[in-house]
C-alpha positions as a Markdown table, in Angstrom:
| # | Residue | x | y | z |
|---|---|---|---|---|
| 1 | Unk | 0.0 | 0.0 | 0.0 |
| 2 | Unk | 1.5 | 3.3 | -1.1 |
| 3 | Unk | 0.1 | 5.8 | 1.4 |
| 4 | Unk | 2.1 | 8.7 | 0.0 |
| 5 | Unk | 0.6 | 8.2 | -3.4 |
| 6 | Unk | -2.9 | 8.2 | -2.0 |
| 7 | Unk | -2.4 | 11.5 | -0.2 |
| 8 | Unk | -0.7 | 13.0 | -3.3 |
| 9 | Unk | -3.6 | 12.0 | -5.5 |
| 10 | Unk | -6.1 | 13.5 | -3.0 |
| 11 | Unk | -4.3 | 16.9 | -3.1 |
| 12 | Unk | -3.9 | 16.7 | -6.9 |
| 13 | Unk | -7.6 | 16.3 | -7.3 |
| 14 | Unk | -8.1 | 19.6 | -5.5 |
| 15 | Unk | -5.5 | 21.3 | -7.7 |
| 16 | Unk | -7.1 | 19.9 | -10.9 |
| 17 | Unk | -10.6 | 21.2 | -9.8 |
| 18 | Unk | -9.2 | 24.6 | -8.8 |
| 19 | Unk | -10.3 | 24.0 | -5.2 |
| 20 | Unk | -6.9 | 23.8 | -3.4 |
| 21 | Unk | -7.1 | 26.2 | -0.5 |
| 22 | Unk | -4.3 | 28.6 | 0.3 |
| 23 | Unk | -4.2 | 30.3 | 3.7 |
| 24 | Unk | -2.8 | 33.9 | 3.4 |
| 25 | Unk | 0.0 | 34.9 | 5.9 |
| 26 | Unk | -1.2 | 38.1 | 7.5 |
| 27 | Unk | -1.4 | 40.0 | 10.7 |
| 28 | Unk | -4.1 | 42.5 | 11.6 |
| 29 | Unk | -3.1 | 45.9 | 12.9 |
| 30 | Unk | -4.6 | 46.4 | 16.4 |
| 31 | Unk | -6.9 | 49.4 | 16.5 |
| 32 | Unk | -6.7 | 50.0 | 12.7 |
| 33 | Unk | -8.9 | 47.3 | 11.2 |
| 34 | Unk | -9.5 | 46.5 | 8.3 |
| 35 | Unk | -5.8 | 47.4 | 7.7 |
| 36 | Unk | -3.4 | 44.4 | 8.0 |
| 37 | Unk | 0.0 | 43.2 | 6.9 |
| 38 | Unk | 0.6 | 40.4 | 4.4 |
| 39 | Unk | 3.8 | 38.4 | 4.5 |
| 40 | Unk | 3.2 | 36.1 | 1.6 |
| 41 | Unk | 5.6 | 36.6 | -1.4 |
| 42 | Unk | 7.0 | 39.9 | -0.2 |
| 43 | Unk | 10.3 | 41.1 | 1.2 |
| 44 | Unk | 8.7 | 42.1 | 4.5 |
| 45 | Unk | 5.1 | 42.8 | 5.3 |
| 46 | Unk | 3.0 | 44.6 | 2.7 |
| 47 | Unk | 0.0 | 46.7 | 3.8 |
| 48 | Unk | -3.4 | 45.3 | 2.7 |
| 49 | Unk | -7.1 | 45.8 | 3.3 |
| 50 | Unk | -9.1 | 42.9 | 4.7 |
| 51 | Unk | -12.5 | 42.4 | 3.0 |
| 52 | Unk | -13.5 | 38.9 | 4.1 |
| 53 | Unk | -13.3 | 38.8 | 7.9 |
| 54 | Unk | -16.2 | 37.5 | 9.9 |
| 55 | Unk | -15.2 | 39.9 | 12.7 |
| 56 | Unk | -18.1 | 41.9 | 11.2 |
| 57 | Unk | -18.1 | 44.8 | 13.7 |
| 58 | Unk | -14.3 | 44.9 | 14.4 |
| 59 | Unk | -15.1 | 44.0 | 18.0 |
| 60 | Unk | -11.9 | 41.9 | 18.1 |
| 61 | Unk | -10.1 | 45.3 | 17.9 |
| 62 | Unk | -12.4 | 47.2 | 20.3 |
| 63 | Unk | -10.5 | 48.8 | 23.3 |
| 64 | Unk | -13.0 | 47.4 | 25.8 |
| 65 | Unk | -12.5 | 43.9 | 24.6 |
| 66 | Unk | -8.7 | 44.2 | 24.4 |
| 67 | Unk | -8.6 | 45.8 | 27.9 |
| 68 | Unk | -10.8 | 43.1 | 29.4 |
| 69 | Unk | -8.6 | 40.3 | 28.0 |
| 70 | Unk | -5.4 | 42.0 | 29.3 |
| 71 | Unk | -7.0 | 42.4 | 32.7 |
| 72 | Unk | -8.1 | 38.7 | 32.9 |
| 73 | Unk | -4.6 | 37.5 | 31.7 |
| 74 | Unk | -2.9 | 39.4 | 34.5 |
| 75 | Unk | -5.6 | 38.4 | 37.0 |
| 76 | Unk | -6.0 | 34.6 | 36.4 |
| 77 | Unk | -3.4 | 33.6 | 33.8 |
| 78 | Unk | -3.6 | 32.2 | 30.4 |
| 79 | Unk | -5.5 | 28.8 | 30.4 |
| 80 | Unk | -8.6 | 27.5 | 32.0 |
| 81 | Unk | -7.1 | 24.5 | 33.6 |
| 82 | Unk | -9.2 | 21.7 | 32.1 |
| 83 | Unk | -12.7 | 20.7 | 31.3 |
| 84 | Unk | -15.6 | 22.5 | 33.0 |
| 85 | Unk | -16.4 | 19.6 | 35.2 |
| 86 | Unk | -12.8 | 19.1 | 36.5 |
| 87 | Unk | -11.0 | 22.4 | 36.8 |
| 88 | Unk | -11.9 | 24.6 | 33.9 |
| 89 | Unk | -15.0 | 26.3 | 35.3 |
| 90 | Unk | -14.5 | 30.0 | 36.2 |
| 91 | Unk | -16.6 | 32.9 | 37.3 |
| 92 | Unk | -16.0 | 34.4 | 33.8 |
| 93 | Unk | -17.7 | 31.4 | 32.2 |
| 94 | Unk | -20.7 | 31.6 | 34.5 |
| 95 | Unk | -21.1 | 35.3 | 34.0 |
| 96 | Unk | -20.9 | 35.0 | 30.2 |
| 97 | Unk | -23.6 | 32.3 | 30.2 |
| 98 | Unk | -25.8 | 34.5 | 32.2 |
| 99 | Unk | -25.3 | 37.4 | 29.8 |
| 100 | Unk | -26.0 | 35.2 | 26.8 |
| 101 | Unk | -29.2 | 33.7 | 28.3 |
| 102 | Unk | -30.4 | 37.2 | 29.0 |
| 103 | Unk | -29.5 | 38.3 | 25.4 |
| 104 | Unk | -31.9 | 35.8 | 24.0 |
| 105 | Unk | -34.5 | 35.9 | 26.8 |
| 106 | Unk | -33.8 | 32.3 | 27.8 |
| 107 | Unk | -33.4 | 30.6 | 31.2 |
| 108 | Unk | -29.8 | 29.5 | 30.6 |
| 109 | Unk | -27.0 | 29.2 | 28.2 |
| 110 | Unk | -24.0 | 26.9 | 27.7 |
| 111 | Unk | -20.5 | 27.7 | 26.3 |
| 112 | Unk | -18.6 | 25.6 | 23.8 |
| 113 | Unk | -15.1 | 26.0 | 22.3 |
| 114 | Unk | -16.5 | 26.9 | 18.9 |
| 115 | Unk | -19.7 | 27.4 | 16.9 |
| 116 | Unk | -19.0 | 24.1 | 15.1 |
| 117 | Unk | -18.8 | 22.2 | 18.3 |
| 118 | Unk | -21.9 | 23.7 | 19.7 |
| 119 | Unk | -23.9 | 22.7 | 16.7 |
| 120 | Unk | -22.4 | 19.2 | 16.4 |
| 121 | Unk | -22.6 | 18.4 | 20.2 |
| 122 | Unk | -26.1 | 19.8 | 20.7 |
| 123 | Unk | -27.9 | 18.4 | 17.7 |
| 124 | Unk | -26.3 | 14.9 | 18.1 |
| 125 | Unk | -27.0 | 14.8 | 21.8 |
| 126 | Unk | -30.6 | 16.1 | 21.8 |
| 127 | Unk | -31.6 | 13.8 | 19.0 |
| 128 | Unk | -30.2 | 10.7 | 20.8 |
| 129 | Unk | -32.2 | 11.6 | 23.9 |
| 130 | Unk | -35.5 | 11.8 | 21.9 |
| 131 | Unk | -36.5 | 8.2 | 21.0 |
| 132 | Unk | -37.2 | 7.8 | 17.3 |
| 133 | Unk | -36.5 | 11.5 | 16.6 |
| 134 | Unk | -36.8 | 12.8 | 13.0 |
| 135 | Unk | -34.7 | 15.9 | 12.2 |
| 136 | Unk | -35.9 | 18.3 | 9.5 |
| 137 | Unk | -32.9 | 20.2 | 8.1 |
| 138 | Unk | -32.8 | 23.1 | 5.7 |
| 139 | Unk | -30.9 | 22.2 | 2.5 |
| 140 | Unk | -28.4 | 25.0 | 3.0 |
| 141 | Unk | -27.6 | 24.3 | 6.7 |
| 142 | Unk | -24.0 | 24.7 | 8.0 |
| 143 | Unk | -21.6 | 21.8 | 7.7 |
| 144 | Unk | -21.5 | 21.7 | 11.5 |
| 145 | Unk | -25.3 | 21.2 | 11.7 |
| 146 | Unk | -25.1 | 18.5 | 9.1 |
| 147 | Unk | -22.3 | 16.8 | 11.1 |
| 148 | Unk | -24.4 | 17.0 | 14.3 |
| 149 | Unk | -27.5 | 15.5 | 12.6 |
| 150 | Unk | -25.4 | 12.8 | 11.0 |
| 151 | Unk | -23.7 | 11.9 | 14.4 |
| 152 | Unk | -27.1 | 11.7 | 16.0 |
| 153 | Unk | -27.9 | 8.6 | 14.0 |
| 154 | Unk | -31.5 | 9.8 | 13.6 |
| 155 | Unk | -33.7 | 9.9 | 10.5 |
| 156 | Unk | -33.1 | 13.1 | 8.6 |
| 157 | Unk | -35.4 | 14.8 | 6.1 |
| 158 | Unk | -34.0 | 17.7 | 4.1 |
| 159 | Unk | -36.4 | 20.5 | 3.0 |
| 160 | Unk | -35.7 | 22.8 | 0.2 |
| 161 | Unk | -34.1 | 26.0 | 1.3 |
| 162 | Unk | -36.6 | 28.3 | 3.0 |
| 163 | Unk | -39.4 | 26.4 | 1.4 |
| 164 | Unk | -42.0 | 26.1 | 4.2 |
| 165 | Unk | -44.5 | 24.4 | 1.9 |
| 166 | Unk | -42.0 | 21.6 | 1.4 |
| 167 | Unk | -41.2 | 21.6 | 5.1 |
| 168 | Unk | -44.9 | 21.1 | 5.9 |
| 169 | Unk | -45.3 | 18.3 | 3.4 |
| 170 | Unk | -42.4 | 16.4 | 5.1 |
| 171 | Unk | -43.8 | 17.1 | 8.6 |
| 172 | Unk | -47.3 | 16.0 | 7.5 |
| 173 | Unk | -46.0 | 12.6 | 6.1 |
| 174 | Unk | -44.2 | 11.8 | 9.4 |
| 175 | Unk | -45.7 | 9.8 | 12.1 |
| 176 | Unk | -47.4 | 12.3 | 14.5 |
| 177 | Unk | -46.2 | 10.3 | 17.6 |
| 178 | Unk | -42.5 | 10.6 | 17.0 |
| 179 | Unk | -40.3 | 13.5 | 18.3 |
| 180 | Unk | -39.5 | 16.1 | 15.6 |
| 181 | Unk | -36.7 | 18.7 | 15.5 |
| 182 | Unk | -36.6 | 21.5 | 12.9 |
| 183 | Unk | -33.1 | 22.8 | 12.3 |
| 184 | Unk | -32.4 | 25.9 | 10.3 |
| 185 | Unk | -30.3 | 29.1 | 10.2 |
| 186 | Unk | -31.4 | 32.7 | 10.5 |
| 187 | Unk | -28.8 | 34.3 | 8.1 |
| 188 | Unk | -27.4 | 32.0 | 5.4 |
| 189 | Unk | -23.9 | 33.4 | 5.1 |
| 190 | Unk | -23.0 | 32.5 | 1.5 |
| 191 | Unk | -26.2 | 34.0 | -0.2 |
| 192 | Unk | -27.1 | 36.5 | 2.5 |
| 193 | Unk | -30.8 | 35.6 | 2.7 |
| 194 | Unk | -32.9 | 35.1 | 5.8 |
| 195 | Unk | -35.2 | 32.3 | 7.1 |
| 196 | Unk | -38.9 | 32.9 | 7.5 |
| 197 | Unk | -38.8 | 32.3 | 11.2 |
| 198 | Unk | -42.4 | 32.8 | 12.2 |
| 199 | Unk | -43.7 | 30.6 | 9.4 |
| 200 | Unk | -41.3 | 27.8 | 10.5 |
| 201 | Unk | -42.4 | 28.3 | 14.1 |
| 202 | Unk | -46.1 | 28.1 | 13.0 |
| 203 | Unk | -45.4 | 24.7 | 11.5 |
| 204 | Unk | -43.5 | 23.6 | 14.6 |
| 205 | Unk | -46.5 | 24.5 | 16.7 |
| 206 | Unk | -48.8 | 22.7 | 14.4 |
| 207 | Unk | -46.8 | 19.5 | 14.2 |
| 208 | Unk | -45.4 | 19.6 | 17.8 |
| 209 | Unk | -41.8 | 20.0 | 16.8 |
| 210 | Unk | -38.7 | 21.5 | 18.6 |
| 211 | Unk | -37.1 | 24.4 | 16.8 |
| 212 | Unk | -33.3 | 24.9 | 16.6 |
| 213 | Unk | -31.9 | 28.0 | 15.0 |
| 214 | Unk | -28.3 | 28.8 | 14.1 |
| 215 | Unk | -27.8 | 32.5 | 14.5 |
| 216 | Unk | -24.0 | 32.6 | 14.1 |
| 217 | Unk | -24.0 | 35.1 | 11.3 |
| 218 | Unk | -26.6 | 37.3 | 13.0 |
| 219 | Unk | -25.8 | 37.5 | 16.7 |
| 220 | Unk | -24.4 | 40.9 | 17.6 |
| 221 | Unk | -25.6 | 42.1 | 14.1 |
| 222 | Unk | -29.4 | 42.3 | 14.3 |
| 223 | Unk | -31.9 | 43.2 | 17.0 |
| 224 | Unk | -32.0 | 46.1 | 19.4 |
| 225 | Unk | -29.4 | 44.4 | 21.7 |
| 226 | Unk | -27.7 | 42.2 | 19.1 |
| 227 | Unk | -29.8 | 39.1 | 19.8 |
| 228 | Unk | -30.0 | 38.2 | 16.1 |
| 229 | Unk | -32.8 | 37.9 | 13.6 |
| 230 | Unk | -34.9 | 36.1 | 16.1 |
| 231 | Unk | -34.7 | 39.2 | 18.3 |
| 232 | Unk | -35.3 | 41.6 | 15.4 |
| 233 | Unk | -38.3 | 39.7 | 14.2 |
| 234 | Unk | -39.7 | 39.2 | 17.7 |
| 235 | Unk | -39.5 | 35.4 | 17.5 |
| 236 | Unk | -36.9 | 34.4 | 20.1 |
| 237 | Unk | -39.6 | 33.3 | 22.5 |
| 238 | Unk | -40.9 | 30.9 | 19.9 |
| 239 | Unk | -37.5 | 29.2 | 19.3 |
| 240 | Unk | -36.6 | 26.3 | 21.7 |
| 241 | Unk | -32.8 | 26.5 | 21.2 |
| 242 | Unk | -30.8 | 29.4 | 19.8 |
| 243 | Unk | -27.2 | 28.6 | 18.8 |
| 244 | Unk | -24.6 | 31.3 | 18.2 |
| 245 | Unk | -20.9 | 32.0 | 17.9 |
| 246 | Unk | -18.6 | 34.3 | 19.8 |
| 247 | Unk | -16.0 | 34.4 | 17.0 |
| 248 | Unk | -17.8 | 36.5 | 14.4 |
| 249 | Unk | -19.6 | 39.7 | 15.3 |
| 250 | Unk | -18.5 | 39.4 | 19.0 |
| 251 | Unk | -15.0 | 39.3 | 17.7 |
| 252 | Unk | -13.3 | 36.6 | 19.9 |
| 253 | Unk | -13.8 | 32.8 | 20.0 |
| 254 | Unk | -16.3 | 30.2 | 21.1 |
| 255 | Unk | -19.8 | 29.1 | 20.6 |
| 256 | Unk | -22.9 | 28.6 | 22.7 |
| 257 | Unk | -26.6 | 27.6 | 22.9 |
| 258 | Unk | -29.4 | 29.3 | 24.9 |
| 259 | Unk | -32.5 | 27.5 | 25.9 |
| 260 | Unk | -34.6 | 26.6 | 28.9 |
| 261 | Unk | -32.7 | 25.2 | 31.9 |
| 262 | Unk | -33.9 | 21.6 | 31.3 |
| 263 | Unk | -32.4 | 21.5 | 27.7 |
| 264 | Unk | -29.2 | 23.1 | 28.8 |
| 265 | Unk | -28.8 | 20.6 | 31.7 |
| 266 | Unk | -29.3 | 17.7 | 29.4 |
| 267 | Unk | -26.7 | 18.9 | 26.9 |
| 268 | Unk | -24.3 | 19.8 | 29.7 |
| 269 | Unk | -24.7 | 16.4 | 31.2 |
| 270 | Unk | -24.7 | 14.2 | 28.1 |
| 271 | Unk | -22.8 | 15.9 | 25.2 |
| 272 | Unk | -19.2 | 14.4 | 24.8 |
| 273 | Unk | -18.2 | 17.5 | 22.8 |
| 274 | Unk | -18.8 | 19.5 | 26.0 |
| 275 | Unk | -17.9 | 17.1 | 28.7 |
| 276 | Unk | -14.5 | 16.1 | 27.4 |
| 277 | Unk | -13.1 | 19.3 | 26.0 |
| 278 | Unk | -10.9 | 21.8 | 27.8 |
| 279 | Unk | -13.0 | 24.9 | 28.3 |
| 280 | Unk | -12.4 | 28.3 | 26.7 |
| 281 | Unk | -9.5 | 30.2 | 28.3 |
| 282 | Unk | -10.9 | 32.8 | 30.8 |
| 283 | Unk | -8.9 | 35.4 | 28.8 |
| 284 | Unk | -11.1 | 34.7 | 25.8 |
| 285 | Unk | -14.3 | 34.6 | 27.9 |
| 286 | Unk | -13.5 | 37.9 | 29.4 |
| 287 | Unk | -13.1 | 39.5 | 26.0 |
| 288 | Unk | -16.4 | 38.0 | 24.8 |
| 289 | Unk | -18.1 | 39.2 | 28.0 |
| 290 | Unk | -17.0 | 42.8 | 27.3 |
| 291 | Unk | -18.1 | 42.5 | 23.7 |
| 292 | Unk | -21.6 | 41.2 | 24.5 |
| 293 | Unk | -22.2 | 43.8 | 27.1 |
| 294 | Unk | -21.1 | 46.6 | 24.8 |
| 295 | Unk | -23.2 | 45.4 | 21.9 |
| 296 | Unk | -26.2 | 45.0 | 24.1 |
| 297 | Unk | -26.1 | 48.8 | 24.8 |
| 298 | Unk | -24.6 | 50.1 | 21.5 |
| 299 | Unk | -26.1 | 50.0 | 18.0 |
| 300 | Unk | -23.5 | 52.3 | 16.5 |
| 301 | Unk | -21.4 | 49.4 | 15.2 |
| 302 | Unk | -24.5 | 47.5 | 13.7 |
| 303 | Unk | -25.7 | 50.7 | 12.0 |
| 304 | Unk | -22.3 | 51.5 | 10.5 |
| 305 | Unk | -21.9 | 48.0 | 9.2 |
| 306 | Unk | -25.3 | 48.0 | 7.5 |
| 307 | Unk | -24.5 | 51.3 | 5.9 |
| 308 | Unk | -21.2 | 49.9 | 4.6 |
| 309 | Unk | -22.9 | 46.8 | 3.2 |
| 310 | Unk | -25.6 | 48.8 | 1.4 |
| 311 | Unk | -22.9 | 51.2 | 0.0 |
| 312 | Unk | -20.8 | 48.4 | -1.4 |
| 313 | Unk | -23.7 | 46.5 | -2.9 |
| 314 | Unk | -24.8 | 49.8 | -4.7 |
| 315 | Unk | -21.3 | 50.4 | -6.0 |
| 316 | Unk | -21.0 | 46.9 | -7.3 |
| 317 | Unk | -24.4 | 47.1 | -8.9 |
| 318 | Unk | -23.7 | 50.5 | -10.5 |
| 319 | Unk | -20.4 | 49.2 | -11.9 |
| 320 | Unk | -22.2 | 46.3 | -13.6 |
| 321 | Unk | -20.5 | 43.7 | -11.4 |
| 322 | Unk | -22.6 | 40.5 | -10.7 |
| 323 | Unk | -23.5 | 41.1 | -7.1 |
| 324 | Unk | -26.0 | 38.6 | -5.8 |
| 325 | Unk | -29.2 | 39.6 | -4.1 |
| 326 | Unk | -28.7 | 39.9 | -0.4 |
| 327 | Unk | -30.9 | 41.4 | 2.3 |
| 328 | Unk | -28.2 | 41.2 | 5.0 |
| 329 | Unk | -24.6 | 42.3 | 5.6 |
| 330 | Unk | -23.2 | 39.7 | 3.3 |
| 331 | Unk | -22.1 | 41.0 | -0.2 |
| 332 | Unk | -21.5 | 38.0 | -2.5 |
| 333 | Unk | -20.1 | 38.5 | -6.0 |
| 334 | Unk | -20.8 | 35.6 | -8.3 |
| 335 | Unk | -18.0 | 34.2 | -10.4 |
| 336 | Unk | -19.2 | 30.7 | -11.2 |
| 337 | Unk | -15.8 | 29.1 | -11.8 |
| 338 | Unk | -13.3 | 28.0 | -9.1 |
| 339 | Unk | -10.2 | 28.8 | -11.2 |
| 340 | Unk | -11.3 | 32.3 | -12.0 |
| 341 | Unk | -12.4 | 33.0 | -8.4 |
| 342 | Unk | -9.0 | 32.1 | -7.2 |
| 343 | Unk | -7.3 | 34.1 | -10.0 |
| 344 | Unk | -9.4 | 37.2 | -9.1 |
| 345 | Unk | -8.6 | 36.8 | -5.5 |
| 346 | Unk | -4.8 | 36.5 | -6.3 |
| 347 | Unk | -4.8 | 39.6 | -8.5 |
| 348 | Unk | -6.7 | 41.6 | -5.9 |
| 349 | Unk | -4.1 | 40.7 | -3.2 |
| 350 | Unk | -0.9 | 41.0 | -5.3 |
| 351 | Unk | -1.7 | 44.1 | -7.3 |
| 352 | Unk | -4.3 | 46.0 | -5.3 |
| 353 | Unk | -3.6 | 45.0 | -1.7 |
| 354 | Unk | -7.2 | 43.8 | -1.3 |
| 355 | Unk | -7.7 | 40.5 | 0.6 |
| 356 | Unk | -10.8 | 38.4 | -0.1 |
| 357 | Unk | -10.8 | 34.6 | -0.2 |
| 358 | Unk | -12.6 | 32.7 | -3.0 |
| 359 | Unk | -15.6 | 30.6 | -1.9 |
| 360 | Unk | -15.6 | 27.2 | -3.6 |
| 361 | Unk | -17.2 | 23.7 | -3.3 |
| 362 | Unk | -18.0 | 22.2 | -0.8 |
| 363 | Unk | -18.9 | 25.5 | 0.9 |
| 364 | Unk | -21.1 | 26.4 | -2.1 |
| 365 | Unk | -22.4 | 24.2 | -4.9 |
| 366 | Unk | -20.1 | 23.7 | -7.9 |
| 367 | Unk | -20.8 | 26.4 | -10.6 |
| 368 | Unk | -21.7 | 29.0 | -7.9 |
| 369 | Unk | -18.2 | 29.9 | -6.8 |
| 370 | Unk | -18.0 | 33.4 | -5.6 |
| 371 | Unk | -16.1 | 36.1 | -3.7 |
| 372 | Unk | -17.8 | 37.0 | -0.4 |
| 373 | Unk | -17.2 | 40.5 | 0.9 |
| 374 | Unk | -18.0 | 41.6 | 4.4 |
| 375 | Unk | -17.6 | 45.3 | 4.7 |
| 376 | Unk | -17.7 | 46.7 | 8.2 |
| 377 | Unk | -18.1 | 50.0 | 9.9 |
| 378 | Unk | -14.5 | 50.8 | 9.5 |
| 379 | Unk | -14.4 | 50.3 | 5.7 |
| 380 | Unk | -14.5 | 53.8 | 4.2 |
| 381 | Unk | -16.2 | 55.0 | 1.0 |
| 382 | Unk | -12.8 | 55.5 | -0.5 |
| 383 | Unk | -11.8 | 51.9 | 0.2 |
| 384 | Unk | -15.0 | 50.7 | -1.4 |
| 385 | Unk | -14.5 | 52.8 | -4.5 |
| 386 | Unk | -11.0 | 51.6 | -4.9 |
| 387 | Unk | -12.1 | 48.0 | -4.5 |
| 388 | Unk | -14.9 | 48.4 | -7.1 |
| 389 | Unk | -12.6 | 50.0 | -9.6 |
| 390 | Unk | -10.1 | 47.1 | -9.1 |
| 391 | Unk | -12.8 | 44.5 | -9.7 |
| 392 | Unk | -14.0 | 46.3 | -12.9 |
| 393 | Unk | -10.4 | 46.3 | -14.2 |
| 394 | Unk | -9.9 | 42.6 | -13.4 |
| 395 | Unk | -13.3 | 41.6 | -14.9 |
| 396 | Unk | -12.3 | 43.4 | -18.1 |
| 397 | Unk | -8.8 | 41.8 | -18.1 |
| 398 | Unk | -10.1 | 38.3 | -17.7 |
| 399 | Unk | -12.9 | 39.0 | -20.3 |
| 400 | Unk | -15.7 | 38.1 | -17.9 |
| 401 | Unk | -19.2 | 39.2 | -18.7 |
| 402 | Unk | -20.5 | 41.9 | -16.4 |
| 403 | Unk | -24.0 | 42.2 | -15.1 |
| 404 | Unk | -26.6 | 43.9 | -17.4 |
């Protein structure tokens, strides 16, 4: 058995399909986001502008967050000391869970080391606890949700994206006596569209199903206090489990769920992905705590981000670039070819100092490869105009058809 040959062939397949991923070597400039330094292919760092960060509101750079992390580091040290049930539980963890439960109007919350882990651990655990459970999953759900559903071993029924009629048909054909769980997202991060939450909850009420919403691309971003689309649409009280991340709009790291105390206790007590994992460093938790508290009280960052997203969409549209329809802060630009998407990304970085990663399969379906821009409150109009002009030049250079 030639193991090296097998691995070489696996990598070569990615190269041949134009899907081989390259991680750019950069450092962000504290307090000056979206400015950063790129070390790849240069004699020393080259200044660049970051356009693809999920630190949507630049909270990872916020003085309150940085100060809170520095204070915690000097107060309690770097690591947590272990799993939550052995030595890794701190007052920071308990206080953050209280803040997150309050953010979503729930009885309790539970921290995980990432949003991926929170989805995987929660969905797989809950479904195993519900005898004969059937999970109804939106066709565009996150990979972490799909992993959790698969790891549950339960029957899964996939409904067409945001198609509540199809969801109801699947619910109606399912045995009324079996437990049912409907899993979906609020903001779908590759297209920038939003779930019809109330319509889904109406069906959950009608067919006696538990609702599970992934708000990772919405928490901090929407709602009066940053509780996500479910808060904005006044639907949080209709959702049984709200899952979110601490590494995007909140700017640090981690994931969580918020629900009633009974559900939280079950996940806390049964989920291997929680029980056997070293807990988040209290330094990270302190930073998130400062970020959540700030965004509960301040809408300035959210409003600035929405203005920036609207401006960039308008500039792309006016320039004839193929910007996809999006009702959220996501600004996707359709390319439709993995090789060209990578080429455009490379030219932007090398010649224009603009950093945006191509989005390819399996993140999006083949033939829908795109560039995904996430302008934030610190992206200026001048930056957006320079980016638009660069894209128009590259589109012309590569002889790509522009939007009508």
